[in-house]
VMD Tcl script that draws the C-alpha trace (Angstrom):
set ca {
  {-8.02 161.57 87.74}
  {-5.04 159.51 88.84}
  {-2.69 159.75 91.79}
  {0.87 160.13 90.40}
  {2.76 156.81 90.17}
  {5.57 158.07 92.38}
  {3.21 159.16 95.19}
  {3.59 157.23 98.46}
  {2.24 157.82 101.94}
  {4.87 159.02 104.39}
  {6.40 156.66 106.95}
  {5.02 159.05 109.61}
  {1.35 158.68 108.65}
  {-0.68 156.80 111.27}
  {-4.17 157.44 109.91}
  {-5.53 158.00 106.40}
  {-9.21 158.13 107.35}
  {-11.31 159.53 104.48}
  {-8.20 160.55 102.51}
  {-9.70 159.91 99.05}
  {-13.34 159.65 100.15}
  {-15.81 160.85 97.50}
  {-12.96 161.68 95.11}
  {-12.81 161.27 91.36}
  {-9.59 159.28 91.70}
  {-9.74 156.33 89.30}
  {-6.26 154.91 89.74}
  {-3.77 154.80 92.61}
  {-0.17 153.59 92.51}
  {0.39 149.99 93.64}
  {3.18 151.20 95.93}
  {1.01 153.81 97.68}
  {1.55 152.09 101.05}
  {5.20 151.04 100.57}
  {6.59 153.45 103.19}
  {3.55 153.62 105.49}
  {4.91 151.37 108.24}
  {3.05 153.22 111.05}
  {-0.32 153.39 109.30}
  {-3.02 151.72 111.41}
  {-6.35 153.15 110.26}
  {-7.71 153.47 106.70}
  {-11.43 153.68 107.56}
  {-13.43 155.33 104.75}
  {-10.18 155.98 102.84}
  {-11.65 155.31 99.39}
  {-15.38 155.30 100.15}
  {-17.35 156.51 97.10}
  {-14.12 157.01 95.13}
  {-14.21 156.44 91.37}
  {-11.56 153.70 91.57}
  {-11.34 151.29 88.66}
  {-8.33 148.94 88.47}
  {-6.58 148.49 91.83}
  {-3.59 146.40 92.86}
  {-2.57 147.04 96.46}
  {-0.67 145.37 99.25}
  {-1.76 146.85 102.54}
  {0.93 147.03 105.25}
  {0.64 144.72 108.24}
  {0.49 147.75 110.55}
  {-3.13 148.39 109.44}
  {-5.59 147.19 112.05}
  {-8.77 148.97 110.94}
  {-10.33 149.35 107.50}
  {-14.04 149.93 108.04}
  {-15.95 151.05 104.95}
  {-12.61 151.54 103.14}
  {-13.86 150.55 99.67}
  {-17.61 150.98 100.14}
  {-19.52 152.19 97.10}
  {-16.52 151.89 94.76}
  {-18.88 150.50 92.16}
  {-16.43 150.05 89.29}
  {-13.44 148.85 91.25}
  {-11.70 145.62 90.31}
  {-8.29 144.16 90.99}
  {-6.32 142.61 93.82}
  {-5.98 143.85 97.38}
  {-3.72 141.95 99.77}
  {-5.09 142.34 103.27}
  {-2.81 142.88 106.28}
  {-2.11 140.03 108.71}
  {-2.89 142.16 111.79}
  {-6.32 143.34 110.67}
  {-8.65 143.63 113.68}
  {-11.61 145.51 112.23}
  {-13.15 145.37 108.77}
  {-16.73 146.31 108.20}
  {-18.67 143.41 106.74}
  {-20.26 145.55 104.04}
  {-16.85 145.81 102.32}
  {-16.58 142.04 102.14}
  {-20.19 141.63 101.07}
  {-19.78 144.11 98.21}
  {-16.65 142.34 97.00}
  {-18.43 138.98 97.16}
  {-21.40 140.42 95.28}
  {-19.12 141.61 92.47}
  {-17.60 138.13 92.22}
  {-21.05 136.56 92.07}
  {-22.12 139.01 89.32}
  {-19.02 138.21 87.28}
  {-19.58 134.46 87.65}
  {-23.20 134.88 86.63}
  {-22.17 136.88 83.57}
  {-19.55 134.26 82.69}
  {-22.17 131.48 82.90}
  {-24.62 133.40 80.72}
  {-22.00 134.14 78.07}
  {-20.99 130.48 77.91}
  {-24.62 129.34 77.65}
  {-25.15 131.66 74.66}
  {-22.17 130.15 72.81}
}
mol new
graphics top color blue
foreach p $ca { graphics top sphere $p radius 0.5 }
foreach p [lrange $ca 0 end-1] q [lrange $ca 1 end] { graphics top cylinder $p $q radius 0.2 }
display resetview
């Protein structure tokens, strides 16, 4: 399931807490947040979602993103964090770091086999 490429959050949205939580959404448009200038909270927004390839620039208005991408096991890509971020749950960062470590480990193993 994909969110349509022309879908964007409204410029009136202030919170998107749990918006796609536990959804089967695999892909979201890179411009999802382009108009969301008042958005401040995206806690749990994609928790347990089936996201795969993600390229997002989060607006600077976002100050809280606790558990936003938790348990998105197959997610990869680039997420540009907002400058004004005040609260991000450490588990998000730890999961991202763990994925990077796994990829590096796999890369090392593949090159040792060659």
